[in-house]
N, C-alpha and C positions, 0 to 999 in steps of 0.2 A: 564652150562658147567663145566665139571669136569677138575681138573688139578691134575697130578700125575708124581712123578719121578720113580716110581716103573715100572716094566715091566707090561703091559697091558695085561690083559686075552684075549684070542682069541675071536673074535666076537666084540671087542671094536670098536666104530665108532669115527673116528678122521679127523681132517683136517690138512693138510701138507702145510707148506710155500710154496708159488708159484704154487700151484695146484688149480684149481678150482673144487668144489665139495668135498663130503666126501668120506672116504675110511673105510673099515672094515678090520681089522686084521685078518690074517689067519695063520701067522707064525711068530716065533721070532727066532733070532740068524740065518740068511739064508745066503747061499751063491749064487751068481749070476754065473750059469754054463758058460755062455759066456765069461764073463769079469775075473772071479775068485774073484770079490770084495765080501766082507762080509758086510751085512747090519742088523740093529736091527730088521726090521720088513718087512714082505711082507704083502701086502693088495690088495683088489679088490675094484673097484668102489661100492659106496653104493648108492642107492639100487639096482643098476643093477647086481653086482655080475660078474660072469665070462662071459665075451662077446666075447672071442676069444683066441686064443693060446698066444698071447702077453698081456694077461689081468693083469698079476701081476705088482703091483708097489712096488718098493723096496725103504726104507728109513731108516733114523736113528732117534733116539729119539729126537735128537736136532731139527729136522725139525717139529715136531708136535707143532702147534701153537694153537691147541684146542682139547679137549677130550669131545665128545658130548653124549657118552654112553659107558659104561664098559660092556664088555662080561660077560657072566654067570660064577658065581665064587661058588665053593663048596671045599670040602677037597682035591679033585684031583687038583683043581686049585691051592690051597695053597702049594701042594707039588710041583707042576710044579714051582711056584714062587721060592720056596727054590732051586730047582735044577738050575733055570735060575741065581739066585743071586751067587751060588757056582760056576758057570761057567762063570760068567760076566768078571772076571778078565784076565782069559786066553784068552776069546773071544775078549775083547778090545785090548790085546796085540797082537793078530794075526790079527785083522782088521788093526792096525796101520802098521804092517810089510806089509801087502798086499798092502795098500795104498801108502807106501814109495817106493815100488818096481816098 
């Protein structure tokens, strides 16, 4: 099992506290259109993938209690990591504001 504090590449397989089964990340820094809440990740059940319109699972980094596989990584992924790190402070501030409101 891998552990990381950095943003995980898309396609990473994780376990999230309080859930049964594994999830595969599909997006970072996402918003829930219904609630307006901001989340660190969106994921789909692994290995099933998308099983219906409400298939996305939204969660924050702190909820990850195990990383079982990292998604594909190359120069594009490294650039994405840099962009996420640049945006992280503003994203976290906006996430706090939304959750307080």
